[in-house]
C-alpha positions as CSV (number, residue, x, y, z in Angstrom):
1,M,30.6,107.0,73.0
2,S,29.8,109.5,75.9
3,T,33.1,110.1,77.9
4,Y,33.5,112.1,81.7
5,D,36.3,114.8,80.8
6,K,36.4,117.5,83.6
7,F,38.5,115.0,85.4
8,T,41.8,117.1,85.4
9,Y,46.0,115.4,86.9
10,E,45.3,117.7,90.1
11,F,42.7,116.1,90.8
12,F,43.9,112.1,90.6
13,Q,46.3,113.7,92.7
14,Q,43.8,114.9,95.5
15,T,42.4,110.8,95.2
16,L,46.5,110.0,95.8
17,D,46.8,111.9,98.8
18,C,43.2,110.6,100.9
19,A,45.1,106.7,100.8
20,P,48.7,107.5,100.3
21,N,50.1,104.1,101.0
22,E,51.7,100.8,99.3
23,Q,48.2,100.1,98.2
24,S,47.8,103.4,95.5
25,V,51.5,101.5,94.2
26,R,49.6,97.9,93.4
27,A,46.5,98.8,92.8
28,T,45.5,97.7,89.0
29,L,45.2,100.2,86.6
30,R,41.1,98.7,86.0
31,H,41.6,100.6,82.2
32,G,37.3,99.1,81.7
33,N,36.5,102.7,82.6
34,V,39.3,104.4,80.9
35,A,38.0,105.8,77.3
36,R,41.4,107.3,76.9
37,Y,44.6,109.5,78.3
38,R,44.6,113.2,78.0
39,V,48.1,114.5,78.1
40,R,48.8,117.9,79.2
41,T,52.4,119.1,78.2
42,I,53.8,122.4,79.4
43,R,56.7,124.3,78.7
44,S,59.1,126.6,80.4
45,G,61.9,128.1,79.0
46,N,64.3,125.0,78.6
47,V,61.9,122.7,81.0
48,T,59.5,120.3,79.2
49,E,57.3,118.4,81.5
50,V,54.3,116.2,80.5
51,E,51.6,115.4,82.8
52,A,49.0,112.4,81.5
53,Y,46.0,111.2,83.5
54,P,43.0,109.4,82.2
55,I,39.6,110.5,80.4
56,F,36.7,108.0,82.3
57,K,33.5,106.7,80.5
58,D,31.5,107.7,83.6
59,Y,30.5,109.7,86.3
60,R,30.7,107.1,89.4
61,E,34.3,106.6,90.9
62,V,34.8,110.1,90.0
63,R,31.9,110.9,92.5
64,A,32.6,108.5,94.9
65,A,36.8,109.7,94.8
66,R,35.5,113.6,95.2
67,S,33.5,112.6,98.5
68,K,37.0,111.4,99.9
69,I,38.5,114.1,99.7
70,T,39.0,116.5,102.4
71,Q,39.9,120.5,103.4
72,E,43.7,119.6,104.4
73,V,43.8,117.4,101.4
74,Q,42.7,120.5,98.7
75,A,44.7,122.8,100.8
76,N,47.9,120.1,100.3
77,L,47.1,120.4,96.6
78,N,46.7,124.2,96.5
79,D,50.4,124.5,98.7
80,R,51.8,122.2,95.6
81,N,50.6,123.8,92.9
82,A,50.8,127.1,94.0
83,K,55.2,126.2,93.9
84,K,54.7,124.6,90.7
85,H,53.2,127.7,89.0
86,F,56.3,130.3,91.1
87,V,58.5,127.3,89.3
88,R,57.8,127.5,85.5
89,L,57.3,131.3,85.9
90,V,61.1,131.3,86.6
91,N,62.1,128.8,84.0
92,T,60.3,130.5,81.1
93,N,61.6,134.2,82.3
94,F,64.8,133.5,83.9
95,V,68.1,132.1,82.0
96,K,71.4,131.2,83.1
97,D,72.9,135.1,82.2
98,D,70.3,136.0,84.8
99,W,70.6,137.7,88.7
100,H,69.9,135.7,92.0
101,V,69.9,138.1,94.0
102,T,69.9,138.4,97.7
103,L,68.5,142.2,99.7
104,T,69.5,142.2,103.8
105,Y,69.4,144.4,106.3
106,N,72.0,145.9,108.6
107,N,71.9,144.5,112.0
108,E,71.8,147.7,113.6
109,Q,68.8,148.8,111.3
110,K,65.3,148.0,113.1
111,L,63.8,145.5,111.1
112,P,60.6,146.6,109.0
113,D,57.2,144.8,110.0
114,E,55.5,143.0,106.1
115,V,54.1,146.3,105.3
116,E,57.7,148.3,105.4
117,A,59.2,145.5,103.5
118,L,57.3,145.2,101.4
119,N,57.8,149.2,101.0
120,H,60.5,148.7,100.7
121,I,61.4,146.4,98.0
122,Q,59.0,148.3,95.8
123,N,60.9,151.1,95.9
124,Y,64.1,149.2,95.6
125,F,62.5,148.3,91.6
126,R,61.5,152.0,91.2
127,R,64.4,153.0,91.2
128,V,66.3,150.5,89.4
129,K,63.7,150.9,86.7
130,D,64.5,154.4,86.3
131,Y,68.1,153.1,85.7
132,C,67.2,151.5,83.1
133,K,64.5,153.6,81.3
134,K,67.1,156.5,81.8
135,N,69.6,154.6,80.3
136,E,68.0,153.0,77.3
137,L,67.2,150.0,78.4
138,Q,64.6,147.6,78.3
139,N,62.1,147.1,81.4
140,P,63.7,144.3,83.9
141,K,62.1,141.3,84.3
142,Y,62.1,140.1,87.5
143,L,60.8,137.7,90.5
144,Y,60.9,138.5,94.4
145,V,60.0,136.2,97.3
146,I,60.0,138.6,100.8
147,E,61.5,135.8,103.7
148,F,60.5,136.0,106.9
149,A,63.4,133.4,108.6
150,D,64.6,131.3,111.3
151,G,61.8,128.7,111.8
152,D,58.9,129.9,113.3
153,G,61.1,133.4,113.4
154,W,57.8,134.6,111.8
155,R,59.3,139.1,111.3
156,K,62.7,138.3,113.5
157,R,65.2,138.4,110.5
158,I,63.6,139.8,107.0
159,H,65.3,139.4,103.9
160,H,64.4,139.5,100.1
161,H,65.5,137.1,97.3
162,I,64.9,138.5,93.8
163,M,65.3,136.9,90.0
164,L,66.5,139.8,87.9
165,S,67.2,140.7,83.9
166,G,71.0,139.9,83.9
167,F,71.0,143.0,81.7
168,V,71.2,145.3,84.5
169,P,74.6,146.0,85.9
170,R,75.7,144.8,89.3
171,D,76.9,147.6,90.3
172,V,73.3,149.0,89.9
173,V,72.1,146.3,92.1
174,R,73.7,146.5,94.8
175,D,73.7,150.7,95.0
176,K,69.9,150.8,94.6
177,W,69.2,149.1,97.7
178,K,70.0,151.5,100.5
179,F,69.4,149.2,103.6
180,G,72.4,147.0,103.9
181,R,73.8,143.9,102.5
182,V,73.3,142.8,98.7
183,S,74.6,139.3,97.0
184,C,74.3,139.4,93.8
185,A,75.4,136.0,91.5
186,E,74.6,134.8,87.9
187,L,71.7,131.6,87.9
188,E,73.1,128.5,87.5
189,P,70.3,126.0,85.8
190,E,71.1,122.2,86.2
191,N,68.9,120.4,83.2
192,G,68.4,124.1,81.6
193,S,66.2,124.0,85.1
194,L,66.2,126.8,87.9
195,E,63.9,124.5,89.7
196,G,66.2,123.8,93.2
197,L,66.6,127.8,93.4
198,A,63.1,128.2,93.4
199,R,61.9,125.6,95.5
200,Y,64.4,127.1,98.1
201,I,63.2,130.9,98.2
202,T,59.6,129.6,98.4
203,K,60.2,127.3,101.4
204,Q,58.7,129.4,103.8
205,F,55.6,129.7,101.4
206,N,52.6,129.9,104.4
207,R,48.5,129.9,103.7
208,T,48.3,131.4,107.2
209,K,51.2,134.3,107.4
210,Q,51.6,135.5,103.8
211,S,48.6,136.6,101.8
212,K,50.9,137.3,99.1
213,R,53.4,134.9,98.4
214,W,55.1,136.8,95.9
215,Q,55.4,139.5,93.2
216,S,56.7,139.9,90.1
217,S,56.6,142.8,86.8
218,R,53.6,142.2,84.5
219,N,55.9,141.5,81.9
220,L,56.9,138.1,82.7
221,K,55.8,135.3,79.8
222,K,53.3,132.6,81.0
223,P,54.5,129.3,79.8
224,T,53.1,127.2,77.5
225,V,50.3,124.4,78.1
226,T,49.0,122.2,74.5
227,T,46.6,119.5,75.5
228,S,45.9,116.2,73.5
229,D,43.7,113.4,73.8
230,N,46.1,110.6,71.0
231,K,49.5,111.4,72.3
232,L,49.4,108.4,74.6
233,S,47.3,105.1,74.9
234,K,45.5,102.6,76.6
235,R,48.3,100.2,76.0
236,Q,51.3,102.8,75.9
237,I,50.4,103.2,79.8
238,E,49.6,99.9,80.6
239,V,54.0,99.2,79.4
240,L,55.0,102.4,81.6
241,A,53.4,101.4,84.4
242,S,54.9,97.5,84.2
243,D,58.5,98.7,83.8
244,V,59.0,102.4,83.7
245,E,62.6,102.5,84.0
246,N,63.4,100.4,80.6
247,H,60.1,101.5,78.3
248,A,60.1,105.2,78.9
249,G,63.4,106.9,77.7
250,A,62.6,105.7,74.0
251,L,58.6,106.3,74.6
252,F,59.2,110.3,75.7
253,T,61.8,110.8,72.5
254,K,59.6,109.4,70.3
255,L,56.6,112.0,70.8
256,Y,59.6,114.8,72.6
257,P,61.9,114.8,69.9
258,N,65.5,117.3,71.0
259,L,64.0,116.4,74.5
260,V,65.8,114.2,77.2
261,L,63.8,113.1,79.8
262,N,65.9,114.0,83.2
263,E,65.0,111.1,85.2
264,P,62.2,108.5,84.9
265,P,58.6,109.4,85.1
266,I,56.7,109.3,87.8
267,V,53.9,106.3,87.5
268,K,51.2,106.7,90.7
269,R,48.0,104.6,90.7
270,S,45.1,105.5,92.6
271,D,42.7,103.4,95.1
272,W,39.3,104.8,93.9
273,V,39.8,106.0,91.0
274,A,40.6,103.5,87.7
275,G,44.1,103.9,85.1
276,A,47.3,105.5,86.3
277,C,48.0,109.0,86.2
278,I,52.1,109.7,84.6
279,Y,54.6,112.7,85.3
280,A,57.6,113.7,83.6
281,K,59.9,116.2,83.0
282,L,62.8,116.7,79.7
283,H,65.1,119.6,79.2
284,K,66.4,120.8,76.1
285,S,69.6,119.2,74.9
286,D,72.6,121.7,74.5
287,V,74.3,118.7,71.8
288,R,73.4,121.5,68.9
289,Q,75.4,123.4,71.4
290,I,78.3,121.3,70.8
291,F,77.9,119.3,67.4
292,P,76.9,122.7,65.7
293,T,78.0,121.1,62.4
294,M,76.6,117.2,62.8
295,P,73.4,116.5,60.4
296,K,70.0,116.7,62.4
297,G,69.2,112.5,61.6
298,I,72.8,111.5,63.3
299,L,71.4,114.5,66.4
300,N,68.6,113.2,67.0
301,L,69.8,109.8,67.0
302,V,72.9,110.7,69.7
303,M,70.1,112.5,71.2
304,G,67.4,109.7,72.3
305,I,71.0,108.0,73.7
306,N,69.5,108.1,76.9
307,L,68.8,104.6,77.4
308,T,71.6,101.2,77.0
309,T,70.9,99.2,74.4
310,T,69.0,96.6,76.3
311,A,66.6,99.1,77.6
312,R,66.2,100.2,74.0
313,L,65.2,96.8,72.4
314,K,63.2,96.2,75.8
315,S,61.2,99.1,74.1
316,L,60.2,98.3,70.7
317,E,56.9,96.8,72.0
318,L,55.9,99.8,73.2
319,L,56.5,102.7,70.2
320,G,55.3,99.3,67.9
321,T,58.8,98.5,65.5
């Protein structure tokens, strides 16, 4: 049977933006035109994201949906994807012992423009890397955003947000900045994720005012992305969509052993195309660190208890047990 598989998770999100109303929530799955579901798994350090979306039997619905996508919808999607990519890079490359650094300028100093600020931060990292080289340390990883704060205050108050390898000594982090105050604190992941901080420092991402939103060292690792067309069946999607809070925990525990759901997955349906898209976020459990001698079988059982007993019993149908 021929299928149309050029459809993506991002495109499904666009169809939701075309009609962001209650009808999208109540829309039926209309699985008659869905051949199967594709599952994309993105692993970024301790965080695993799951994106599931339908593959269609023909192109008709997709063609109709494309006609509804406006430039504004596309621009909003591009903006979300840029922030999502940034968050994933952060989670892939930085952990608890690394640094969150904020570099500011003295009040009495003339504030730099965008070009000068970029030159300042690049020279700062040259000095940091020179120190690491002279002291036989590895090349540090870093990622930074130049923020122009105060609402619409473009060029009113500039500061630099940085994530930096933790092996660079704190006094070096401070001493290599020549223009003002330095704040240097250890990163504090929540559920293994630095998403909260990453989204905070990207709050001023703007398509029209910043040509380059952020910069990084060249030695950053990329998230690992895999796809599968047989990880979730249409029946499993139907059961999830009917009661995601009661069924998701048991299903994702089986699909992703040793990972724990942060919160119930998001299930969305579109007015324009059949099927549903599902987004779930999981993180590595620290149970192994708490109980290092626990047998693996018992450990997996403990890690799988993220639902009430009633909810797990309701999930038997989904697991096929």
